[in-house]
N, C-alpha and C positions, 0 to 999 in steps of 0.2 A: 689499326686506325692511324692515319698520318699524324706526325707531330704538329702542333700549332706553330706557325711561322711568326717570328717577331717581325713587326712591320718595318720595312726599309723605306725611308723617305728619300727619294732621289732628287727632288727639287732643292735648289740651294738653300732657301730659307729654312726648309724643314730639316736640314742637316745640322742646325744649331741646337745644341743640347746643354742643359744646365744640370750638372751632376756634382754631388758633394765629393770631396776628396777622401781617399781611403787612408786611415791611420791604423797601423798594426802595433801590437805589443812588442816590447823590447825582448831581446834574447841576451841575457847577461852571461851566457856561457862562452861568448867569443872574446878571446884575449886580443886586445889591440896590438897590431904589429906595425912596426915602423914602415911606412911606404917607401918605395924606391925614390931617389931624388928626382927622377924624371916625372913623378906623379905630383909635382908641385902644382898647386892650384893656379888657374888663370883667372884674372879679375878684370872687369870692365865697369866703369862708372859713367853715368849719363847726366851729370849736373846735380846740384843740390836739390833735394826734394822741396816742393813748394807747399806741401801740406803734410798731414800725418802719413805714416808709412805702414805697409803690410809686409810681413815676411812669408816666404814660401820656399818650397823645394821641389825640383823635378828630379826623379830618379829615372834613368833611361838605360836601355841596352838595345842591341841590334844584331841581326844575323845569328839568331839563336839556332836555326836549322835543326830543330827538334833534338837538341843535344841533352836529352833527359839524363843519360848516364854521364858521369865524368869522362872527359876526353882521355884517350890513352896514347901511348907511344910518344913521338916527338911533340904532339899537340897537347900533352897532359899538363904543360906548364906555361905560365906567362913569364917571358924573359924580359927583364928590365933592370937597369941599374947594376948589371953584372951578376944578377941573381936569378934563379929559376924558382918560381913558386907554383906548386901544384894547385890547380884551380878548376872550377866548373862542376857541373852536376846540378840538377834542378832543386834537390833538397837543400843544397848549400846556397844556391841563388836565393831561395825563399828566405833562408835564415838571415842572409846579409841584407836583403831588402827590408826585413822587419827591423833589423838593428839600425839601419840608416833612417828609417821612418821614426823610430823611437827617439833617436838623437835629435831629429828635426822637431818632433813634438815637444821635447824638453826645452827647445829654443822658441817655442810658440810658432813654428813653421808648419804650414799645411802642405801635405805631399800630394803630388800628382805623378803617377808612374806611366811612362811613355815608351814606345818602341819605334824603331826606324826601319821596319820591314825585314823580310826573309826570316820570319819567325818559323815558318814551315817551308817545306820543299828541300830537296837534297838532304833528307833526314835519315838517320839510322833506322834499322828495321823495327825497333820497339815503337816508333811513331809511324813510319811509313806503312807498316802492315795494316794499320787501321786508318789509312788515309789522313794521317796527321791529327786525328781527333784527340789522341793522348796529349799532344803538345798544346792544343787549344784548351783542353781541360786544365792543364797545368798552368798555362798563362792566366786563366781565370783564378786558379788557386793562389798564385803568387801576387795577385792584385794588379795586373796590368789593366790600364784604363783606356788608353788610346794608342794607336799605332798607324803609321803609314803602311801601305802595301809595299812589297818589294817585287823584284822580277820573279823570285821563286814562288811567290803566292799564286802565280799563274801557271805553274808547272802542270797542273791537271786541268787548266782551262778556266774561263770566266765563270761558267755555271757552277763548277766545284768551289771556287772561291766564294761565291754568293752563299752556297750551302754552308761553308765553314763559318761565315759570319752569322747566318740566320738560323742554322740548326736543321735537323732532319736526318733521316737515315740515308746512307749512300745509295744512289739509284740502282747500282748493280749488286754490291756486296751487303747492303742492308746495314743494320746495327750489329756489327760483328761481335762486340763484347757483351751483347745481351742487354745493354742499357740504352735508353734514348739519348741521342746526341743533341744537346740543347744549343749548340753554337757558341760563339764568342760573347762573353759578357762585356768585353772591351769593344771599342769602335774602331774598325778599319777605315782609314781615310784614303781616298783615291782621286784627288783633285784633277790629275792629268790623264786619267784613264776614261776615255769618252766613248759612250755607246754610239755606234754609227747609226743606229735606228732612232734614238731619242735626242742625240746631241748633248746629253747630260752625263755627268760622272756616274759610273756604275755603282759607286758607294759614296757616302757623304764626302764632300771635299774639305770641310772645315768642322771644327767643334769648339764650343765655348764652355769653359769651366770657370767657376767663381772661386777666388781665393779671398776669404774674409770679405766677401761682397764686391771685390774688384775683378772684372772679367779678364780672363787670359784666353787668347785665341790660338788654336792649333790648325795649321794647314798641313796636309799629308799627301805625299806623292812618291811614285817610283821614278826611276830614271827614264828619260825620253827614249833611250836606246833599248828598252825592254824587248821590243819585237825581234831584235837580232840575237837575243840570248835565251829565248824560250821557244818551245816548239810552236811554229806558226799555226798549226792546226787548231790550237785551243784559244786563239785570240783573234779569229777572223772577224768578229763582230765589234771590235773596239779599235780605237786609235789612241796614241800616246802623244801628248802635247809638250811643248817646250817648258822646261822647268822654271826659267826666270819669268816668262810671260804669265804662266799659270799662277805661280806664287804671288806675283804682284797683283794679279787680277783679284785673287781671293783675299789678299791683304787689304785691298781697297774695300771689298765687301765687309770685312771685319771692322774696318775703320768707320764705315757708314753706320754700323751697329754700335759704335762707341767703344770698340775694343782696340786699344792702342798698345797693349803688351802682347806681342805675337811671337809664336814659336813655329818654326818650320821643321817638320819631321820629313826628312828627305833620304830616300834610299839611293843615294849617290855619294861618292866620297873622294878622298884624295890620300896623299901620303907625303911624308917629309922626304926631301931630296938630300943628296950628300952635301955636306958643308963642313967647315972647320971653324970652331970645334964641332964635333958630332952633335946634331940636335937631339934634344930629349923629346919625349912624347908630348910634352906640353908646348912645344915650339911649332911655329909655322914656317921655319926656315926652309927656303926653296920649296915651298909646298907645291906639289904637282898634282895633276889629275883634274877632272872636271869641276871639282867642288869650288876652288878659288874663283874662277870666272863666274860661276853661278852666284856665289855670295856677292861678288862685285856688282852684280846687276839687281840686287834685291832692294826692296823698299826699306827705308830706315826704321819702320815700325817693327820689322822682323829683327829682333835683337839676339835670338838664339836659333842656331841651326843644329839639330840633332841628326847626325848623318850615319851612313853605313856603306855597305856594298863592297868596299875594298878590304874588309877584315883587318884594317889597321886600327890602332888606338891612338887617340890624340885629344887634347883639350887646349885650345888656343884661340887667338883672335885674328880675324880677317876683316878688311874694310868692305863696307857695303857701297851702294850707289852714291851715297853722299860722303864717302870717305870715313864714316864713323865705324867704331869697332862693332863687330858681330862676334859673339862667342860661338865657337864651332867645336863640336865634340863627336867622338865615336868611341864605342866601348868594345872594339875588336870583334870577337865572334864567340859563338858556342856558350854564352852565358858565363864566361870566365871573368868578366869585368862588369861593373856598374858605374855609370857616370852619375856623380852626385853634384847637382847644380843648386846652389843656394842663391836666392835673389831677394831683393827688396823692391816693392812697388810703391810708387807715389800715389796715394789715394786720390789726391785732387786731380792730377793729370791722367791717371790711369796707365802711366808708362813705367817701364823698368827704371829704377834709380841706380841699382848696383846688381851685378851678377858675378858669382864666383863658381868655377867648375873644376872638378878633379875626378880622376878615375880611381876606383877602389877595386882591389883584387878580391874575387870570390874564392878565398882559400878553402881547400878541402883536406889539406894534409895535417899530419901530426908533427909538430916541431920536435927536433931531436935534441934540443938544448945547446947545440953547437953552431947554430946558424943555418942548419940544414933541415932535412925532412926524413922521417922514418920510412924505411922501405919494407915491403912485405916479402914473403918467401920467394915470390916469383921475380923480385927485383923492381916491381912497380911501387908507386907511392901508396903507403898506407892511408886509409881514409879516416877522418876524425869523426867518431860517432857523436861527440859533444856538439858538433855544429850542423847536425842533421835536423831539418824541419820535419816533424812527424807527419803533419798533414800532407805536405807535398810528397813525402816518401810513400805514404799510403796509396796515393793515386798512381805514382810511378810504379810501385811494386805490383799493382794490379795488372798493368800492361807488361811488365817484365815477366811475370809469371805466365801470362797468356802466350807470350811469344817465345819463351825459353825453349820449348821442344823444337821449334823451327830454327831459332837463332843459334843454338848450341850444337846443331848437327854438324859433324865433321864432314867436310866436302873435299879436302885435298891437303896438299902440303907444299911448303916452300923451303928452300935450302938456306936462305938468309933474308934479311930485311929487303923488301923491294919498294923503293921510294919513288915518289912522283917529282922529285927535284930534277929540273931540266939542266942539260948541258948548255953551253953558250949557243949551240945550234938549235936549241929548243926541244931536244929529245930527252925522254926520261926512261929509266929502266922499267918502271911500271907501265908507262905508255907502250913500250915495246911488247910487254907481256899481254896487255889487253888487246892490242892490235893482232898479235899472234893468235890469241884465243878466238877472236872473231873470225879470223881467216880459217882456222881449223874447224870452227862451227859451221862454216858455209862452203867448205870444199866440195861437199856433195852437190851443191848448186853450181859448181864449176868456178868458184871464186879463186882469183889469182892474187889479189891485193886487198888489204883492209886498212882503213883510215879511222882514227879515233880523235875526237876533239879533247884537248887537254882539260878544258873546264868541266868535263864530265867525270874526271877522276878526282874523287872527293877526299881520299885519305890514302895513306901508305898501307902496305901490308907488312906488319911487324911480326917477325918470327917468334919473338918472346911474348907477344900478346896472348893472354889466356882468359878470355871472357867467360868461357865455359869450363875452365879448369883443365883444358887440353894441354898436352906436352908441347915443348918447343918445336916450332916449325909447322905444327898442325893448324889448319885454317878452318874456321867455322863458317856456316852460311851467313850468319850475322856480320862477321868481319868482311866477307866478300861483298855483302850488300852495302856496307858502309862505304866501300870503295866506289861502287856503281849503284847508286840508290834511285835512279830515275825510271826504271822499268821501261826503257826505250826498246822499241822493236829493232831487230837486226835485219837489214835489207841488202840485197845484192842487185846491182844494176850494171848495164853495159855502157862503157865510155870509149871513145876513140882515144888514141894516145895524145892527140892534140887537146882534147877536152880534159884529159887527166892532167896535162901540164898546166892548163888554165886553172884547174882546181887548186893546184899547188901554188900557182902565182897569186891566187886570191888569199893566200895566207898573209899577204903583206898589204899594208894600207896603201891606198892609191890605185888599186887595180880592181875592176869589177864592182866598184862601190864599197869595197872594204875600208873600214875606218880604223881598225885595230889589228895589230899583228897577232896572229894566232897560229902557232905551228902545230899542224896535225901530227899525231903519232902514227908511225907506219909499220907495217908487218914485215917479217923477215923476207929478204929477197929484193925489196924495193930500196934503192939507194939514189941519192942525189946530193948536189951541192947548191947552196944559195949564197948570193952576194948581197950584202947590205947596201953597197954603193951603186949597184946596178939600178937602172930605171925600172919603175913599176911595169910589170908585164914581161920583164927580161931578167928576173932575179934567179930563176931556177935553171940549172944546167946539169949536164952529166946524168940525166935521168935514165935509170936502167932497172930492169927486172932480172934478177939472177945473173947479172953481169952483161946482159944483152940490152943495148940501147932501146928505149921505148920508141916504137914506130908510130909516128903521128897518125898514119892512116889505118893502123890495125885496131881491132877491138879488144878491150880488156874488161873482165868481170871484176867489179870493185865492190867490196862490202863496207858499209858504214851503219851507224844507227840511224833511225828514222828522223831524229832531230836534225842531223846533218843533211840527210836526203831531202828534207823539207825546206832546206835553206837556212837552218839555224847557224848562229855565229857569223852571219854575213856570207856564207858559202852558197850564193845563188847558183854558181856553176854546178853544184851537186844536184840541183833540181833538173838538170838536162839529161840525166841518165835515162836509158830505155830498158824495157823488159824487167821492171822491178819484180823481184821475188822476195817474199817475207819468210824468214825462218821461223820455226815454232819457238814459243817462249820469248824471253827477253834477253837484253844484253848481259845481265848478271848470270843468266843460265850459261851463256858462252864462257864466261870467266870460270864459273864453277866446273864446267866440263873440262876445261883446260887444267885447272888445279888438280883435278882427280887423276891426271896422268903424271903427277909430280913425284918427287919434289921438284918444283919449278924454280929455276935459278933466276936472278935478276937479269933483265934484258941487257944487251951489250951497249946500248945507247951509242951506236957507231954507224947507224944507217943514214943519218943526216949530217952533213958537214958544211962548214962555211968557207968562203973564199973572200979575199979582199974586194 
């Protein structure tokens, strides 16, 4: 019998909800640690209150990406203030959320917990094997109440995102864990994801919550550029609208409802630029990326922007369309940070009177008493059992147990760490290995060249990682899947040499509609040089295969994943291939097959070079 579906109200007025805030019990087992200097709070004031005030708290995080287990390797720590703090893992995230809520409750502050997208998608096997249902169950458990969608919420298409929100068994795999999937208890907001059929947002655009009787409005959206970074096949029925125009439209709707304290949950972000002195994470010094110009166009009613996407962490102020301060935050990624935003509302005007925001590290380690952290026998950071939330751990352990036989299966070996850190030319050792793996996987189809998008490489391969207790250099299926978690198909197509050069020219903004520089990873034998100073369309030269110049008129069989072949990441020239052949299995299967021939050494990262 099918699960009952929770009603989804697509019309704008029906998207308004009144829900009480969630307050959890304290966890006294956490010893307060001195935060790095860069985590100093940022504050904004908006004039003296004209009446009685109400206190509240927002707790927020973004880009969780199904990071149920604590991150490992180079990503295991948060680096700030010259120190490295082991952080992350859902049972620790739950504990810190409860701690911060309890502190707010002691100050008579009501808490609302919010997200800024990419909660799911690009997830490790413990979540991805069950179509990210574990992550949603855990977001319910930790008390998330409202979140914007992000680009990765669309990885499996619009229909799957609606199932994630509303519940129900997967249409192909069913309810794999034997339990009904009830969907998200929190509300996904998608103000700028518009159905081409209805002309309305596919999910509620806004939500209203009440803080001691004063309404606070949330607007949620992903970046307008989502179509260029997800598989086009899953989003054919929707369009994505401009962030500023959409935010201000729904800000006006909220204002009509008398809601003048507004928060934008935006899956788009920025980062600090170089400066002297070096900016801390609370600064907006030389702040770059799309976020600053978006904030500069926002309605003054939007006083808080909780952002994401860039995986950077910051808490700072940027000017809005009236030049007034807007508090702008991001909590990095993978549940390693929580942004704690305390605020005061003017009950008479319904507006924010004061806002203070800071990032808090979700510590999971055991202090060694000397300013460092205890290491376990394998050299990794020991985890602190005193800061584990039992309820979150129970849910996580259910899925860890279910996936362990698959995740811990040994599939191959590496001789040393293989990292995704790119050279100045844009090539990485792991990118080389993955491209070589896809070429080897499709040689039977005649493939001569393989290309891999760098954004599809989600983690390093660490030789000393031991998720299943395996020896140094041994790689498990779960570790390989964490590197390539998208289950993309592997396809081979025919291109002329001239078309291949155009594909590589499309790596650079200004050619073929490309807006962002993205350097494809290339397989062994393909070499070229690119020049940053050359005009768009003329940046690539000395293009050769096994030392022989590419012939513009000759045909070449080129392998990519289907994300690229369908035009993902702005590579529309990769849709022009002919004679598409799809290999069995997925891209991770190509990597696994290659690792089985190991030990695999890091790629040389010398196939792409730069010239003045």
